C-alpha positions in Angstrom: 0.0 0.0 0.0 1.4 3.4 -1.0 2.1 6.3 1.4 -0.7 8.3 -0.3 -3.3 5.5 0.4 -2.2 5.3 4.0 -2.5 9.0 4.5 -5.9 9.0 2.8 -7.1 6.2 5.0 -5.8 7.9 8.2 -7.5 11.1 7.2 -10.8 9.3 6.5 -10.7 7.6 9.9 -10.1 11.0 11.6 -13.0 12.5 9.8 -15.3 9.6 10.8 -14.0 9.8 14.4 -14.5 13.6 14.6 -17.9 13.8 13.0 -19.9 12.2 15.8 -18.2 14.6 18.3 -19.0 17.6 16.1 -22.6 16.5 15.9 -22.8 16.3 19.7 -21.4 19.8 20.3 -24.7 21.7 19.8 -26.6 19.4 22.2 -23.8 19.6 24.7 -23.7 23.4 24.5 -27.5 23.6 24.9 -27.4 21.3 27.9 -24.7 23.4 29.4 -26.6 26.6 29.0 -29.8 25.1 30.4 -27.9 23.9 33.4 -25.4 26.7 34.0 -27.7 29.7 33.6 -30.2 28.8 36.3 -27.4 27.8 38.7 -25.4 31.0 38.1 -28.6 33.1 38.3 -29.5 31.5 41.7 -26.1 32.1 43.2 -25.9 35.7 41.9 -29.3 36.5 43.3 -28.5 35.1 46.7 -25.2 37.0 46.8 -26.9 40.2 45.6 -29.4 40.0 48.5 -26.5 39.9 50.9 -27.5 36.4 52.1 -30.7 37.8 53.5 -32.7 34.9 52.1 -30.5 32.3 53.7 -30.6 34.1 57.1 -34.4 34.3 56.9 -34.6 30.6 55.8 -32.5 29.3 58.7 -34.3 31.6 61.2 -37.7 30.1 60.3 -39.2 28.1 63.2 -40.3 25.5 60.8 -37.0 25.0 59.0 -35.9 22.2 61.4 -39.1 20.1 60.8 -38.8 20.8 57.1 -35.3 19.4 56.9 -36.3 16.4 59.1 -39.3 15.8 56.8 -37.0 15.9 53.8 -34.6 13.4 55.4 -37.4 11.0 56.5 -39.1 11.3 53.1 -35.9 10.6 51.2 -34.8 7.7 53.4 -38.1 5.9 53.5 -38.9 6.3 49.8 -35.4 5.2 48.7 -35.1 2.3 51.1 -38.6 1.1 50.2 -38.1 1.4 46.5 -34.8 -0.5 46.6 -36.2 -3.3 48.7 -39.3 -3.8 46.6 -37.4 -3.3 43.4 -34.9 -6.0 44.4 -37.6 -8.5 45.4 -39.5 -7.8 42.2 -36.4 -8.2 40.0 -35.6 -11.5 41.7 -39.1 -12.8 41.1 -39.0 -11.7 37.5 -35.7 -13.6 37.0 -37.3 -16.8 38.4 -37.4 -19.7 36.0 -40.7 -20.8 37.4 -42.5 -17.6 36.5 -44.7 -17.8 33.4 -45.5 -14.8 31.3 -42.5 -12.7 32.3 -43.0 -10.2 29.5 -46.5 -9.5 30.6 -45.6 -9.1 34.3 -42.7 -6.9 33.4 -45.0 -4.6 31.4 -47.6 -4.5 34.2 -45.1 -3.6 37.0 -43.8 -0.7 34.8 -47.2 1.0 34.7 -46.7 3.0 37.9 -43.5 4.4 36.6 -44.9 5.3 33.2 -48.1 7.1 34.2 -47.9 10.8 34.9 -47.2 11.8 38.4 -50.3 13.9 38.8 -52.4 10.9 37.8 -50.7 8.6 40.2 -51.0 11.1 43.1 -54.7 11.7 42.3 -55.4 7.9 42.3 -53.7 7.5 45.6 -55.5 10.5 47.1 -58.8 8.8 46.4 -57.5 5.5 47.6 -56.3 6.9 50.9 -59.3 9.1 51.5 -60.7 8.8 55.0 -64.3 8.8 54.0 -64.5 6.9 50.7 -61.0 5.5 50.2 -60.9 1.9 49.0 -58.0 1.1 51.3 -59.9 1.9 54.4 -63.0 0.1 53.2 -61.0 -3.0 52.4 -59.3 -3.0 55.9 -62.7 -2.4 57.5 -64.3 -5.4 55.6 -61.4 -7.6 56.6 -61.7 -6.6 60.2 -58.2 -5.3 60.5 -59.3 -1.8 61.7 -62.2 -0.6 63.7 -62.4 2.9 62.3 -61.1 4.6 59.1 -57.5 5.6 59.2 -56.7 9.3 58.4 -53.8 8.5 56.1 -53.4 12.0 54.7 -54.7 14.1 57.6 -52.9 12.5 60.5 -49.6 14.3 61.1 -48.0 11.2 62.7 -48.4 9.0 59.6 -48.9 11.3 56.6 -45.2 11.5 55.6 -44.9 7.7 55.6 -48.2 7.5 53.6 -47.0 9.8 50.8 -43.6 8.1 50.9 -45.4 4.8 50.1 -46.8 6.5 47.0 -43.3 7.5 46.0 -42.2 3.9 46.5 -45.0 2.7 44.3 -44.0 5.0 41.5 -40.2 4.5 41.6 -39.8 0.8 42.6 -40.4 -0.3 38.9 -37.3 1.7 37.9 -35.2 -0.3 40.4 -36.8 -3.6 39.1 -35.8 -2.6 35.5 -32.2 -1.7 36.4 -31.7 -4.7 38.7 -33.3 -7.1 36.2 -30.9 -5.9 33.5 -28.0 -6.4 35.9 -29.1 -9.9 36.9 -29.4 -10.9 33.2 -25.7 -10.1 32.8 -24.6 -12.6 35.4 -23.3 -15.8 33.7 -25.3 -18.9 34.5 -22.0 -20.7 35.1 -21.5 -18.8 38.4 -24.8 -20.1 39.7 -24.0 -23.7 38.6 -20.6 -23.6 40.2 -22.0 -22.3 43.4 -24.7 -25.0 43.5 -22.0 -27.7 42.8 -20.1 -26.4 45.8 -23.3 -26.8 47.9 -24.2 -23.1 48.2 -27.8 -22.4 49.1 -30.1 -19.6 48.0 -28.9 -17.2 50.7 -25.2 -17.8 49.9 -25.8 -17.3 46.2 -27.6 -14.0 46.9 -24.9 -12.8 49.3 -21.8 -14.0 47.4 -22.8 -13.8 43.8 -25.8 -11.6 43.1 -25.2 -8.7 45.4 -21.5 -8.2 44.5 -22.4 -8.5 40.8 -25.0 -5.7 41.0 -23.3 -3.5 43.5 -22.7 -0.7 41.0 -26.2 -0.9 39.8 -27.5 -0.6 43.3 -25.4 2.5 43.9 -26.7 4.1 40.8 -30.3 3.3 41.8 -29.9 4.6 45.3 -28.3 7.9 44.1 -30.9 8.4 41.4 -33.8 7.7 43.8 -32.3 10.1 46.3 -32.1 12.9 43.7 -35.6 12.2 42.6 -36.9 12.3 46.2 -35.1 15.5 47.0 -36.7 17.2 43.9 -40.1 15.5 44.2 -43.0 17.9 44.3 -46.1 16.5 42.5 -47.0 13.6 44.8 -47.0 15.6 48.1 -48.5 18.7 46.6 -51.4 16.9 45.0 -52.2 14.7 48.0 -51.5 17.0 51.0 -50.1 20.3 49.8 -47.6 19.9 52.6 -50.1 19.5 55.3 -51.5 18.9 57.8 -49.9 21.7 59.7 -46.7 21.3 57.7 -46.3 17.6 58.6 -45.5 16.7 55.0 -43.7 19.8 53.9 -40.3 19.2 52.3 -37.9 21.6 50.7 -39.6 21.6 47.2 -42.9 22.3 48.8 -41.4 25.1 50.9 -39.9 26.6 47.8 -43.3 26.6 46.0 -45.0 28.1 49.0 -42.5 31.0 49.0 -43.1 31.4 45.3 -46.9 31.6 45.8 -46.3 34.3 48.4 -44.1 36.2 46.0 -41.1 36.0 48.3 -38.4 35.8 45.7 -35.6 36.2 48.2 -36.7 33.1 50.1 -37.3 31.2 46.8 -33.7 31.7 45.7 -32.4 30.8 49.2 -34.3 27.5 49.2 -33.2 26.8 45.6 -29.6 27.3 46.6 -29.9 24.9 49.5 -31.5 22.3 47.2 -28.7 23.0 44.7 -26.0 22.3 47.2 -27.7 19.1 48.4 -28.3 17.9 44.9 -24.8 18.7 44.0 -23.5 16.4 46.7 -25.5 13.6 45.3 -24.5 14.4 41.7 -20.8 14.2 42.6 -21.5 10.8 44.3 -23.4 9.7 41.2 -20.5 10.7 38.9 -18.0 8.9 41.1 -20.2 5.8 41.0 -20.4 5.9 37.2 -16.6 6.4 36.9 -16.0 3.4 39.2 -18.3 1.3 37.1 -16.5 2.3 33.9 -13.1 1.5 35.5 -14.3 -1.9 36.6 -15.7 -2.7 33.1 -12.4 -1.7 31.5 
């Protein structure tokens, strides 16, 4: 092959390699603008106000309960979604289950339907007067009087967290199912030949193999929970008496009151918290790529 042909081939490969990158540049620039502009605007606004919004925010008597509600909401919804998602994925991977495709499609419905629709359905379901859940529990004799799921300050946060779990658990099922499908069957067979039981296989083979997937799911769910608004607003609007108010609800309430200083302060706090989880997510992804390479 001549030198000219080699040079032409090298130039052609460079053009083919550079073209996809060039095509991605507009989308990357647009994404950067859409992300950077709101962040910079929020920081500049808080600084221009002299930090007044942050001072007012942390001086609010209800800020402690709001942070606690946000923490409880995040922990319960993430832990519940991961647990149910794991169990659902293991069931879907069972060789004894028939119609796996149908079941997989059905369990994805809560994740697919709009959040407003899901929240409205559950608001009716958990209604004290005509909710189907209370009626079913009364018919079974499990309760003597209707439970005030959405109006009892002691249980309302857990009740709305269960809705978040119902919506997000299918995402975990999908991710974990994909990870389980990538585990070679030979590992299971070798473990069984060595006399390993189901618990040993789960602990020694399955969990280590999907560790990275688990980390990605946990971080993604946490970010979703920290930015969740629709479910709580549609079902309780942050009540009763602020018992289900989390940071996004507090931000919206400040927006409704026209308190722009407080809006930007809450937004900055959410930005910092979300940034921490974003860094953790990026590190998890980098670890995953390093392990695969």
